[in-house]
C-alpha positions as CSV (number, residue, x, y, z in Angstrom):
1,M,-32.4,150.0,-89.6
2,Y,-31.8,150.4,-85.9
3,N,-35.6,149.9,-85.3
4,Y,-35.6,146.9,-87.6
5,F,-32.8,145.4,-85.7
6,K,-34.5,145.9,-82.5
7,K,-37.6,144.1,-83.9
8,L,-35.4,141.0,-85.0
9,I,-33.6,140.7,-81.6
10,L,-36.9,139.7,-79.8
11,P,-37.8,136.8,-82.2
12,F,-34.2,135.8,-82.3
13,S,-33.9,135.9,-78.5
14,I,-37.1,133.8,-78.2
15,G,-35.8,131.3,-80.9
16,A,-32.6,131.1,-79.0
17,F,-34.3,130.7,-75.7
18,I,-36.5,127.9,-77.2
19,L,-33.3,126.3,-78.7
20,M,-31.5,126.4,-75.4
21,L,-34.5,125.2,-73.5
22,T,-35.0,122.1,-75.8
23,T,-31.2,121.6,-75.7
24,F,-31.4,121.6,-71.8
25,F,-34.3,119.2,-71.7
26,F,-32.7,116.9,-74.2
27,L,-29.4,116.9,-72.2
28,Y,-31.4,116.5,-69.0
29,E,-33.2,113.4,-70.4
30,Q,-29.9,111.9,-71.5
31,I,-28.3,112.6,-68.0
32,V,-31.3,110.8,-66.3
33,K,-31.1,107.9,-68.8
34,N,-27.4,107.6,-68.1
35,N,-27.9,107.6,-64.4
36,E,-30.5,104.9,-64.6
37,K,-28.0,102.7,-66.8
38,A,-25.3,103.5,-64.2
39,E,-27.5,102.3,-61.4
40,E,-28.4,99.2,-63.2
41,V,-24.6,98.4,-64.0
42,T,-23.7,99.2,-60.3
43,L,-26.5,96.8,-59.0
44,A,-25.3,94.1,-61.4
45,A,-21.7,94.6,-60.4
46,E,-22.8,94.5,-56.7
47,S,-24.8,91.3,-57.4
48,E,-21.8,89.6,-59.2
49,A,-19.5,90.6,-56.3
50,Q,-22.0,89.2,-53.8
51,K,-22.1,86.0,-55.9
52,R,-18.4,85.7,-55.9
53,E,-18.1,86.3,-52.1
54,E,-20.8,83.6,-51.6
55,L,-18.8,81.2,-53.9
56,R,-15.6,81.9,-51.9
57,L,-17.5,81.2,-48.7
58,L,-18.9,78.0,-50.1
59,D,-15.5,76.9,-51.2
60,R,-14.0,77.6,-47.8
61,S,-16.9,75.7,-46.1
62,L,-16.4,72.7,-48.5
63,A,-12.7,72.7,-47.7
64,L,-13.5,72.6,-44.0
65,I,-15.9,69.8,-44.3
66,R,-13.9,67.8,-46.9
67,A,-12.2,65.7,-44.2
68,D,-15.5,65.1,-42.3
69,R,-17.2,64.1,-45.5
70,A,-14.5,61.5,-46.3
71,R,-14.9,60.1,-42.8
72,L,-18.6,60.0,-43.2
73,D,-18.4,58.3,-46.6
74,T,-16.4,55.5,-44.9
75,H,-19.7,54.6,-43.0
76,F,-21.6,54.0,-46.2
77,S,-21.0,51.1,-48.4
78,K,-21.5,51.3,-52.2
79,S,-22.4,48.5,-54.5
80,S,-18.9,48.4,-55.7
81,D,-17.7,48.0,-52.0
82,V,-19.7,44.7,-51.4
83,V,-16.7,42.4,-51.7
84,P,-14.4,44.5,-49.5
85,F,-17.3,44.7,-47.0
86,L,-17.7,40.9,-47.0
87,N,-13.8,40.5,-46.7
88,E,-13.9,42.8,-43.7
89,I,-16.4,40.5,-42.0
90,E,-14.4,37.5,-42.7
91,N,-11.1,39.1,-41.6
92,T,-12.7,40.2,-38.4
93,G,-13.8,36.5,-37.8
94,K,-10.3,35.2,-38.4
95,A,-8.9,37.9,-36.1
96,V,-10.9,36.6,-33.1
97,G,-10.5,32.8,-34.1
98,V,-13.9,32.3,-35.8
99,R,-14.4,30.5,-39.2
100,V,-16.8,32.7,-41.1
101,Q,-18.8,31.7,-44.2
102,V,-21.1,34.1,-46.2
103,S,-24.0,32.0,-47.6
104,Y,-26.3,34.6,-49.0
105,V,-26.0,38.1,-50.4
106,D,-29.0,40.2,-51.7
107,I,-29.4,43.8,-52.6
108,S,-32.9,45.1,-51.8
109,Q,-35.4,46.1,-54.6
110,D,-35.0,49.8,-53.9
111,S,-31.2,49.4,-53.6
112,T,-31.0,51.0,-50.2
113,S,-30.0,48.0,-48.2
114,L,-27.9,44.8,-48.5
115,R,-28.9,41.5,-46.8
116,I,-26.4,38.8,-46.0
117,R,-26.5,35.6,-44.2
118,V,-23.4,34.7,-42.3
119,S,-22.4,31.4,-40.4
120,A,-19.7,31.5,-37.9
121,D,-18.1,28.5,-36.1
122,G,-15.9,28.7,-33.2
123,S,-15.8,28.8,-29.3
124,F,-18.5,30.6,-27.4
125,K,-16.2,33.4,-26.3
126,A,-14.9,33.9,-29.9
127,L,-18.4,33.9,-31.3
128,T,-19.6,36.5,-28.8
129,T,-16.6,38.6,-29.4
130,F,-17.2,38.4,-33.2
131,I,-20.9,39.4,-32.8
132,H,-19.8,42.3,-30.5
133,L,-17.3,43.5,-33.1
134,L,-20.0,43.2,-35.8
135,E,-22.4,45.4,-33.7
136,H,-19.5,48.1,-33.6
137,F,-18.7,48.1,-37.3
138,P,-18.5,51.5,-38.8
139,Y,-21.7,50.7,-40.7
140,I,-25.3,50.7,-39.6
141,L,-26.2,46.9,-39.3
142,E,-29.6,45.6,-38.5
143,F,-29.5,41.9,-37.1
144,N,-32.8,40.4,-38.4
145,S,-32.0,37.0,-36.8
146,L,-29.3,35.5,-34.7
147,V,-29.2,31.9,-33.8
148,I,-26.5,30.4,-31.7
149,E,-26.4,26.8,-31.1
150,T,-23.9,24.3,-29.8
151,T,-22.8,21.0,-31.4
152,A,-21.2,18.2,-29.7
153,P,-17.8,18.0,-31.4
154,T,-16.6,14.5,-32.1
155,Q,-13.4,13.1,-33.6
156,T,-13.0,9.5,-35.1
157,D,-10.2,7.4,-33.7
158,A,-8.2,4.9,-35.7
159,A,-10.8,2.2,-35.4
160,G,-13.6,4.5,-36.7
161,A,-15.3,5.1,-33.3
162,L,-16.5,8.6,-32.4
163,I,-14.8,10.2,-29.4
164,P,-16.5,13.3,-27.9
165,L,-14.1,16.3,-27.4
166,A,-13.9,18.3,-24.2
167,T,-14.7,21.7,-25.7
168,P,-18.1,22.0,-27.5
169,L,-18.2,23.8,-30.9
170,W,-20.6,26.7,-31.3
171,R,-22.3,27.8,-34.4
172,A,-23.9,31.3,-35.0
173,T,-26.2,31.9,-37.9
174,M,-26.9,35.6,-38.5
175,D,-29.2,37.3,-41.0
176,I,-27.7,40.9,-41.2
177,K,-29.1,43.9,-43.1
178,L,-26.7,46.6,-44.0
179,I,-28.7,49.8,-43.8
180,T,-26.0,52.2,-44.8
181,F,-25.8,51.0,-48.3
182,V,-25.7,53.3,-51.4
183,K,-26.1,52.0,-55.0
């Protein structure tokens, strides 16, 4: 029986060796697959962390430029801001002693500019001051035409006769294009 047991040990050892070898390679394959999955998860986590950091940096940048953007937006006129823009022109004229009348308003076909025609009456000094203030508006204005002419102001007396006045009256007619217009 001892010899028989010796003969069984060799096949049993070989079987146990093969079983352990297959178990080893199976577990080794599982470890390799788990390492690959762990690397993928790590890369995904790093990518998400990088995206979050970029979002934080973008939020900080937006917070820094928010005030500048608000100031920049004041230089653009929207289609809903046409009336306040025209009121601002008229108020500027009143401030320097010029009577302003807007006679034409047109939005261009591509909605990128606004054309207006303005007539202003007053003294020569007041008109030049008004034009100077228009040139320095916080909008980009393009003067397509500017005509300044004088009229001989007269006044009628009680008998109906015309009496010329000492100070001449000046009239400026301007065709202005508002470039910084956003629809």
